[in-house]
VOPAGU-2260 file (C-alpha; in pm, 1 decimal, decimal comma):
REM VOPAGU-2260
SITE   aa  ch    i         X         Y         Z
SITE  MET   A    0   20928,5    -312,4  -12003,8
SITE  THR   A    1   20918,4      65,8  -12005,9
SITE  HIS   A    2   21072,8     291,1  -11747,5
SITE  ALA   A    3   20723,0     400,9  -11648,8
SITE  THR   A    4   20668,4      48,2  -11519,8
SITE  THR   A    5   20946,8      86,6  -11264,7
SITE  ASN   A    6   20946,1     458,4  -11182,8
SITE  ALA   A    7   20870,6     381,8  -10816,6
SITE  ILE   A    8   21173,7     151,8  -10783,3
SITE  SER   A    9   21530,8     280,6  -10790,8
SITE  HIS   A   10   21767,7     167,4  -11061,9
SITE  ALA   A   11   22009,3      36,0  -10797,2
SITE  SER   A   12   21743,0    -186,7  -10638,1
SITE  LEU   A   13   21641,4    -328,8  -10975,7
SITE  GLU   A   14   22000,3    -414,4  -11061,6
SITE  GLN   A   15   22054,7    -573,8  -10719,7
SITE  ALA   A   16   21740,5    -782,2  -10764,8
SITE  ALA   A   17   21857,2    -898,2  -11108,8
SITE  SER   A   18   22196,9    -988,1  -10962,4
SITE  TRP   A   19   22031,2   -1194,1  -10688,5
SITE  TYR   A   20   21817,9   -1368,7  -10949,7
SITE  VAL   A   21   22131,0   -1469,8  -11141,3
SITE  GLN   A   22   22300,7   -1595,5  -10824,7
SITE  LEU   A   23   22003,5   -1794,7  -10699,2
SITE  ASN   A   24   21957,3   -1964,4  -11036,0
SITE  ASP   A   25   22321,2   -2065,8  -11046,1
SITE  GLN   A   26   22355,2   -2438,8  -10981,5
SITE  GLN   A   27   22648,9   -2362,5  -10750,7
SITE  SER   A   28   22440,3   -2146,8  -10515,2
SITE  GLY   A   29   22357,4   -2286,4  -10174,0
SITE  GLN   A   30   22191,2   -2211,9   -9843,4
SITE  GLN   A   31   22429,3   -1928,1   -9758,4
SITE  GLU   A   32   22340,6   -1735,6  -10072,9
SITE  ARG   A   33   21970,5   -1785,4  -10001,3
SITE  GLU   A   34   22010,5   -1652,3   -9648,5
SITE  HIS   A   35   22197,6   -1344,0   -9776,8
SITE  TRP   A   36   21925,1   -1290,8  -10037,4
SITE  GLN   A   37   21652,9   -1317,4   -9773,0
SITE  ALA   A   38   21838,6   -1064,5   -9557,4
SITE  TRP   A   39   21861,0    -825,9   -9852,5
SITE  LEU   A   40   21491,7    -879,3   -9930,0
SITE  ALA   A   41   21394,6    -796,9   -9570,1
SITE  GLN   A   42   21585,2    -467,7   -9570,9
SITE  SER   A   43   21311,4    -266,4   -9742,0
SITE  SER   A   44   20980,2    -279,1   -9924,9
SITE  GLU   A   45   21159,6    -140,5  -10230,7
SITE  HIS   A   46   21383,9    -448,6  -10241,7
SITE  GLN   A   47   21073,0    -666,6  -10227,5
SITE  ALA   A   48   20907,0    -466,9  -10507,8
SITE  ALA   A   49   21222,1    -493,7  -10719,0
SITE  TRP   A   50   21237,4    -869,2  -10666,3
SITE  HIS   A   51   20870,9    -915,1  -10757,9
SITE  TYR   A   52   20931,4    -709,5  -11072,4
SITE  VAL   A   53   21224,4    -931,7  -11176,1
SITE  GLU   A   54   21009,9   -1239,1  -11120,2
SITE  ARG   A   55   20730,6   -1095,8  -11335,2
SITE  VAL   A   56   20967,9   -1011,9  -11619,0
SITE  SER   A   57   21111,4   -1362,9  -11602,2
SITE  GLN   A   58   20766,7   -1520,5  -11618,2
SITE  ARG   A   59   20653,1   -1303,7  -11906,2
SITE  PHE   A   60   20966,9   -1362,4  -12105,2
SITE  ALA   A   61   20939,6   -1736,1  -12058,3
SITE  ALA   A   62   20587,9   -1716,1  -12200,4
SITE  LEU   A   63   20503,0   -2057,4  -12061,0
SITE  GLN   A   64   20138,4   -1963,4  -12036,4
SITE  ASP   A   65   19904,2   -1672,4  -12092,9
SITE  ASN   A   66   19712,9   -1623,0  -11770,9
SITE  HIS   A   67   19448,3   -1404,1  -11927,6
SITE  GLN   A   68   19378,0   -1642,1  -12211,8
SITE  GLN   A   69   19357,7   -1932,9  -11968,1
SITE  ALA   A   70   19108,8   -1738,3  -11758,6
SITE  ALA   A   71   18906,5   -1656,2  -12068,4
SITE  GLY   A   72   18908,2   -2022,8  -12167,9
SITE  HIS   A   73   18783,4   -2113,3  -11822,2
SITE  VAL   A   74   18489,6   -1873,5  -11862,1
SITE  LEU   A   75   18411,9   -2020,7  -12204,9
SITE  ARG   A   76   18425,1   -2381,0  -12084,5
SITE  ASN   A   77   18201,7   -2312,3  -11786,8
SITE  SER   A   78   17955,2   -2096,0  -11974,8
SITE  GLY   A   79   17885,3   -2354,0  -12244,0
SITE  ARG   A   80   17840,4   -2071,8  -12495,6
SITE  SER   A   81   18103,4   -2115,6  -12763,7
SITE  SER   A   82   17965,4   -1818,5  -12958,5
SITE  LEU   A   83   18103,5   -1567,2  -12708,3
SITE  ASN   A   84   18352,8   -1345,1  -12883,1
SITE  ARG   A   85   18674,2   -1241,4  -12715,8
SITE  ARG   A   86   18543,3    -898,8  -12612,2
SITE  GLN   A   87   18238,3   -1050,7  -12442,4
SITE  THR   A   88   18465,8   -1299,2  -12269,2
SITE  VAL   A   89   18693,2   -1031,0  -12128,9
SITE  LYS   A   90   18393,8    -828,4  -12014,4
SITE  SER   A   91   18289,7   -1133,5  -11814,0
SITE  LEU   A   92   18635,2   -1148,0  -11660,8
SITE  LEU   A   93   18625,2    -779,2  -11575,5
SITE  VAL   A   94   18295,1    -828,8  -11397,0
SITE  LEU   A   95   18450,8   -1109,2  -11194,6
SITE  MET   A   96   18757,4    -903,4  -11109,3
SITE  SER   A   97   18595,4    -570,4  -11030,4
SITE  GLY   A   98   18240,6    -650,2  -10931,1
SITE  GLY   A   99   18105,9    -453,9  -11228,3
SITE  LEU   A  100   18191,4    -360,5  -11584,9
SITE  LEU   A  101   18429,2     -65,8  -11595,3
SITE  GLY   A  102   18379,7     218,7  -11841,8
SITE  TRP   A  103   18643,3     276,4  -12105,8
SITE  SER   A  104   18805,3     574,6  -11931,2
SITE  ALA   A  105   18800,2     399,6  -11593,7
SITE  TRP   A  106   18961,8      95,3  -11753,4
SITE  ARG   A  107   19244,1     305,7  -11899,9
SITE  GLU   A  108   19319,9     459,0  -11559,7
SITE  SER   A  109   19298,3     134,8  -11364,1
SITE  ALA   A  110   19577,1    -110,5  -11288,4
SITE  LEU   A  111   19454,0    -370,7  -11536,7
SITE  PRO   A  112   19737,7    -503,9  -11754,7
SITE  LEU   A  113   19805,0    -346,3  -12092,2
SITE  SER   A  114   19801,5    -693,9  -12242,0
SITE  LEU   A  115   19433,6    -723,6  -12151,4
SITE  ALA   A  116   19353,1    -394,2  -12326,5
SITE  ARG   A  117   19536,3    -512,2  -12637,7
SITE  TRP   A  118   19360,6    -848,5  -12635,5
SITE  THR   A  119   19013,9    -689,7  -12637,8
SITE  ALA   A  120   19087,6    -426,2  -12904,8
SITE  ASP   A  121   18975,8    -443,0  -13266,9
SITE  LEU   A  122   19334,7    -381,3  -13377,5
SITE  SER   A  123   19642,6    -438,2  -13162,5
SITE  THR   A  124   20015,9    -503,4  -13167,0
SITE  GLY   A  125   20260,1    -670,7  -12929,8
SITE  THR   A  126   20622,6    -606,1  -12835,9
SITE  GLY   A  127   20830,5    -527,8  -13144,2
SITE  GLU   A  128   20528,1    -552,9  -13373,9
SITE  THR   A  129   20381,5    -289,3  -13606,0
SITE  ARG   A  130   20066,6    -327,0  -13814,6
SITE  GLU   A  131   19935,1    -160,0  -14129,7
SITE  THR   A  132   19559,8    -161,9  -14197,1
SITE  ARG   A  133   19326,9      -7,7  -14454,9
SITE  LEU   A  134   18995,5      86,1  -14296,8
SITE  SER   A  135   18655,4      47,1  -14462,9
SITE  ASP   A  136   18650,3     415,5  -14566,7
SITE  GLY   A  137   18988,9     386,4  -14740,7
SITE  SER   A  138   19190,6     551,5  -14462,6
SITE  GLN   A  139   19531,9     397,0  -14403,3
SITE  ILE   A  140   19657,1     345,7  -14048,1
SITE  TRP   A  141   19975,6     209,4  -13895,3
SITE  LEU   A  142   19989,4      87,3  -13533,5
SITE  ASN   A  143   20316,8     115,4  -13344,9
SITE  ALA   A  144   20437,4    -154,5  -13104,8
SITE  LEU   A  145   20231,3    -220,1  -12789,7
SITE  SER   A  146   19924,1     -39,7  -12921,9
SITE  ALA   A  147   19549,6     -99,8  -12908,4
SITE  LEU   A  148   19278,2      65,0  -13118,1
SITE  ASN   A  149   18902,2      25,8  -13152,4
SITE  VAL   A  150   18717,4     127,1  -13470,4
SITE  ARG   A  151   18364,6     268,2  -13446,3
SITE  PHE   A  152   18232,0     372,9  -13787,5
SITE  ASP   A  153   17865,9     457,1  -13850,1
SITE  THR   A  154   17662,3     677,8  -14082,8
SITE  ALA   A  155   17741,2     993,9  -13883,3
SITE  GLN   A  156   18110,0     964,7  -13797,8
SITE  ARG   A  157   18431,5     766,3  -13819,0
SITE  LEU   A  158   18565,0     720,4  -13465,8
SITE  LEU   A  159   18896,3     564,2  -13362,3
SITE  LEU   A  160   18943,8     489,9  -12990,6
SITE  LEU   A  161   19314,8     476,0  -12906,2
SITE  GLN   A  162   19343,2     270,1  -12588,1
SITE  ALA   A  163   19721,5     241,1  -12577,6
SITE  GLY   A  164   20032,0     313,6  -12781,0
SITE  GLU   A  165   20048,5     507,0  -13106,7
SITE  VAL   A  166   19875,3     527,0  -13441,8
SITE  LEU   A  167   19972,6     701,4  -13766,8
SITE  ILE   A  168   19675,0     793,2  -13985,1
SITE  ASP   A  169   19645,8     886,0  -14352,7
SITE  THR   A  170   19286,5    1005,0  -14371,5
SITE  ALA   A  171   19056,1     926,4  -14663,9
SITE  LYS   A  172   18818,8    1202,6  -14773,1
SITE  ASP   A  173   18458,5    1171,3  -14660,1
SITE  THR   A  174   18275,0    1503,7  -14642,9
SITE  SER   A  175   17970,1    1349,0  -14474,4
SITE  ARG   A  176   18152,0    1179,7  -14185,8
SITE  PRO   A  177   18430,7    1343,2  -13984,1
SITE  LEU   A  178   18723,2    1124,1  -13874,9
SITE  LEU   A  179   18775,0    1148,6  -13499,0
SITE  VAL   A  180   19040,3    1003,1  -13270,3
SITE  GLN   A  181   18953,5     965,1  -12901,4
SITE  THR   A  182   19195,5     925,1  -12610,0
SITE  VAL   A  183   19149,6     961,8  -12235,3
SITE  GLU   A  184   19257,6    1325,6  -12259,4
SITE  GLY   A  185   19023,7    1437,2  -12538,1
SITE  ARG   A  186   18917,7    1411,1  -12899,1
SITE  MET   A  187   19087,8    1507,7  -13225,9
SITE  ARG   A  188   18908,1    1588,7  -13550,0
SITE  ALA   A  189   19099,6    1542,7  -13874,9
SITE  LEU   A  190   19067,7    1823,8  -14125,4
SITE  GLY   A  191   19186,7    1629,8  -14434,0
SITE  THR   A  192   19519,8    1519,3  -14299,6
SITE  ARG   A  193   19805,3    1284,3  -14217,0
SITE  PHE   A  194   19893,6    1275,3  -13848,1
SITE  SER   A  195   20006,6    1057,7  -13557,9
SITE  VAL   A  196   19857,9    1022,6  -13210,4
SITE  ARG   A  197   20046,7     877,6  -12915,5
SITE  GLN   A  198   19899,7     791,5  -12576,2
SITE  GLU   A  199   20146,0     862,4  -12295,7
SITE  ASP   A  200   20108,9     880,6  -11919,6
SITE  ARG   A  201   19824,0    1129,4  -11861,9
SITE  ARG   A  202   19879,9    1309,4  -12190,9
SITE  THR   A  203   19825,7    1268,3  -12563,7
SITE  VAL   A  204   20093,6    1371,1  -12814,1
SITE  LEU   A  205   19981,5    1483,6  -13161,0
SITE  ASN   A  206   20205,1    1533,7  -13466,8
SITE  VAL   A  207   20049,3    1677,4  -13784,3
SITE  TYR   A  208   20228,1    1617,1  -14115,9
SITE  GLU   A  209   19960,6    1726,6  -14365,2
SITE  GLY   A  210   19639,8    1926,7  -14333,2
SITE  ALA   A  211   19528,7    2017,1  -13980,6
SITE  VAL   A  212   19375,9    1858,5  -13670,4
SITE  GLU   A  213   19135,3    2017,6  -13425,1
SITE  VAL   A  214   19196,2    1920,0  -13062,4
SITE  ARG   A  215   18923,1    1935,5  -12799,3
SITE  THR   A  216   19025,6    1832,3  -12449,0
SITE  ALA   A  217   18797,9    1645,5  -12210,2
SITE  GLN   A  218   18741,5    1977,7  -12028,8
SITE  GLY   A  219   18646,4    2163,1  -12347,1
SITE  GLN   A  220   18961,3    2352,5  -12450,4
SITE  VAL   A  221   18998,3    2376,3  -12828,5
SITE  GLN   A  222   19298,4    2436,5  -13052,5
SITE  VAL   A  223   19389,9    2359,9  -13413,2
SITE  ALA   A  224   19730,8    2208,2  -13493,3
SITE  GLU   A  225   19854,4    2287,7  -13844,1
SITE  ALA   A  226   20080,3    2083,5  -14073,0
SITE  GLY   A  227   20433,9    2070,4  -13936,4
SITE  GLN   A  228   20324,1    2119,2  -13575,9
SITE  GLN   A  229   20336,9    1900,7  -13266,1
SITE  LEU   A  230   20150,2    1952,3  -12942,3
SITE  SER   A  231   20049,9    1757,0  -12635,4
SITE  PHE   A  232   19742,9    1786,9  -12420,8
SITE  SER   A  233   19599,6    1664,3  -12093,8
SITE  GLN   A  234   19233,2    1663,4  -11998,6
SITE  ASP   A  235   19244,3    2034,9  -11915,0
SITE  HIS   A  236   19549,4    2184,7  -12088,2
SITE  ILE   A  237   19696,9    2212,3  -12439,7
SITE  SER   A  238   20067,4    2283,0  -12481,3
SITE  THR   A  239   20219,4    2547,6  -12707,9
SITE  PRO   A  240   20278,9    2394,9  -13053,8
SITE  THR   A  241   20635,0    2309,4  -13156,1
SITE  ALA   A  242   20786,3    2160,7  -13472,7
SITE  ALA   A  243   20650,2    1816,1  -13562,9
SITE  SER   A  244   20889,3    1528,7  -13495,1
SITE  ALA   A  245   21005,4    1327,2  -13796,6
SITE  SER   A  246   21080,5    1039,2  -13561,3
SITE  ARG   A  247   20708,0     995,7  -13500,9
SITE  GLU   A  248   20680,2     866,3  -13857,8
SITE  ALA   A  249   21012,6     680,3  -13883,3
SITE  TRP   A  250   20901,6     379,9  -13677,0
SITE  ARG   A  251   20672,6     283,7  -13965,5
SITE  ARG   A  252   20992,3     225,0  -14167,1
SITE  GLY   A  253   21153,5      27,0  -13882,6
SITE  LEU   A  254   21378,1     311,1  -13766,5
SITE  LEU   A  255   21423,0     504,5  -13443,8
SITE  LEU   A  256   21557,2     852,3  -13521,6
SITE  ALA   A  257   21739,2    1050,6  -13255,5
SITE  ASP   A  258   21830,2    1418,5  -13278,2
SITE  ASN   A  259   21987,4    1506,9  -12943,4
SITE  LEU   A  260   21742,5    1268,0  -12777,9
SITE  PRO   A  261   21836,8    1182,7  -12416,3
SITE  LEU   A  262   21961,0     824,5  -12390,5
SITE  GLY   A  263   21700,8     738,4  -12127,2
SITE  GLN   A  264   21417,2     838,5  -12359,2
SITE  LEU   A  265   21568,8     650,4  -12650,6
SITE  LEU   A  266   21595,7     331,3  -12445,6
SITE  GLU   A  267   21239,5     369,9  -12323,6
SITE  GLU   A  268   21124,7     381,1  -12685,0
SITE  LEU   A  269   21351,6      90,2  -12778,7
SITE  SER   A  270   21200,6    -117,3  -12496,3
SITE  ARG   A  271   20872,5    -127,8  -12690,4
SITE  TYR   A  272   21052,5    -347,7  -12944,1
SITE  ARG   A  273   21234,7    -577,9  -12704,8
SITE  ALA   A  274   21094,1    -842,6  -12472,8
SITE  GLY   A  275   21214,0    -827,7  -12113,5
SITE  HIS   A  276   21367,3    -542,0  -11915,9
SITE  LEU   A  277   21576,3    -265,9  -12071,9
SITE  GLY   A  278   21708,4     -31,5  -11803,9
SITE  CYS   A  279   21918,8     282,7  -11801,3
SITE  ASP   A  280   22151,1     397,9  -11524,6
SITE  PRO   A  281   22056,0     755,4  -11420,8
SITE  ALA   A  282   22425,1     844,9  -11454,2
SITE  VAL   A  283   22400,2     818,2  -11835,0
SITE  ALA   A  284   22027,1     878,2  -11893,8
SITE  GLY   A  285   22085,6    1238,8  -11997,1
SITE  LEU   A  286   22351,6    1169,4  -12261,7
SITE  PRO   A  287   22239,4    1319,0  -12596,0
SITE  VAL   A  288   22203,5    1069,2  -12880,4
SITE  MET   A  289   22220,5    1138,3  -13253,1
SITE  GLY   A  290   22158,2     887,3  -13528,6
SITE  SER   A  291   21931,6     623,0  -13674,4
SITE  PHE   A  292   21874,5     291,2  -13499,7
SITE  PRO   A  293   21705,8     -28,6  -13627,9
SITE  LEU   A  294   21391,7    -123,3  -13440,7
SITE  LYS   A  295   21376,7    -474,4  -13585,1
SITE  ASP   A  296   21721,0    -558,2  -13443,1
SITE  THR   A  297   21745,9    -412,8  -13093,6
SITE  ASP   A  298   22073,6    -595,4  -13024,8
SITE  GLN   A  299   22227,9    -407,9  -13317,1
SITE  ALA   A  300   22081,3     -81,3  -13188,7
SITE  LEU   A  301   22242,1    -143,6  -12848,6
SITE  ARG   A  302   22576,5    -221,0  -13013,7
SITE  LEU   A  303   22557,5     107,8  -13204,3
SITE  LEU   A  304   22489,0     295,6  -12881,5
SITE  GLU   A  305   22780,1     123,7  -12708,8
SITE  ALA   A  306   23012,8     217,5  -12996,3
SITE  ALA   A  307   22900,8     580,7  -13011,2
SITE  LEU   A  308   22867,3     668,7  -12642,1
SITE  PRO   A  309   23071,1     619,4  -12322,6
SITE  VAL   A  310   22834,4     345,9  -12208,0
SITE  ARG   A  311   22842,3     -27,7  -12143,6
SITE  VAL   A  312   22559,3    -267,1  -12222,6
SITE  HIS   A  313   22534,1    -525,5  -11944,0
SITE  LYS   A  314   22325,8    -837,5  -12012,7
SITE  PRO   A  315   22334,4   -1078,3  -11717,0
SITE  LEU   A  316   22024,0   -1256,5  -11849,0
SITE  GLU   A  317   21869,6   -1291,4  -12193,6
SITE  TRP   A  318   21570,3   -1088,9  -12075,0
SITE  TRP   A  319   21752,1    -833,5  -11855,7
SITE  VAL   A  320   21964,5    -560,1  -12012,4
SITE  ASN   A  321   22110,2    -251,5  -11845,7
SITE  VAL   A  322   22291,7      39,8  -12004,1
SITE  GLY   A  323   22534,7     213,1  -11768,2
SITE  PRO   A  324   22860,9     408,0  -11763,8
SITE  LYS   A  325   23161,4     254,6  -11934,4
SITE  ALA   A  326   23405,1     138,1  -11668,9
């Protein structure tokens, strides 16, 4: 779970909720503990939100069932049309949930789960998963964890729709068809290049490693990013270019590179590779981190952080980890 998921709930409330979860699942707990928990729960709506969040993480980690797939199966069984593909099935579900089929941009900005977006995409990855694919034109792409991408190639253009996450692209030459990458914030046109695109909250981050990329925002602003440059853009604004980040390529090799990266940001990135909740105490979120950390072994990455920084990794549950100050 990323920090963006819980930005409306304080770190203290989340930790209290996790502590209550541990206590209530202890076989020694009794009626008194439950009454104290209920009193804590009634103190504020934030406590209730924190508790619901802990419950959701628990259910997802357990992975006892996939609610969306079960719902899709229900639609298939009742429709009697086994030829429905998974995208058609999910469209049916969206109609049931919203009263009408949402457009792509509306879907991205709605509260629908990311897992649903990944399930409907042409190419997708889950927690801790990366994927390498060669497209029909010869272009090579790599999807980072928790990403979703649709491919729309025709005789006029090669269009990639990034719905979530991050993609690294090594573009094949095709003078008759431009390669375009679309996000909610705008469209990028590759000018013979190698580059990465990352969808973040209300902004797109672009890193160019070879060639150049033309950016056109949803509101029509245009700028070209050259090799070695990084920029971000919203629907109506493009940032000043800075130096491209080597870390935006390192994940393809299973590494998370940090060069004075704040600990909170590093853990947010690491959470894409670890099931469950990975939290950071605000007291240590600003600590600068240097080094290289393995993405395929997040436990090892956490041990390295604990050895290098004045922090303690607290793991009351297999699916709940918090990094806080060393006592």
